[in-house]
C-alpha angles and dihedrals in degrees: 000000000000089000092056092050088048091056091049091048091050091049093054091044095055103032118104102252095202092051092046091051094048094048092046092050091047091052092047092050093048092048090049092049091048093052097037095051094029092228096163095050091044090055095046102042101044117098100234140126118291098247098061090051090047092047091049093050090045091053093049094049097041089052093049093047101032100052095060088049090053090047091052093049091049092048092053093056 
């Protein structure tokens, strides 16, 4: 158990705190927007063609996964 806590302590020691804060806030904002505006349920319950629902889900997920990648690349420069 001490070894596990050691790994967690090392992670927090070496992680970039600014990057962790920005990515956490970005995730929190996107989760809030998704639940507040019910984007996921709107995309899944509407009777529409398959491609608009796919495009909507693609946009949600590429935003959620792409922004942290952009943040990391900006932080490394």
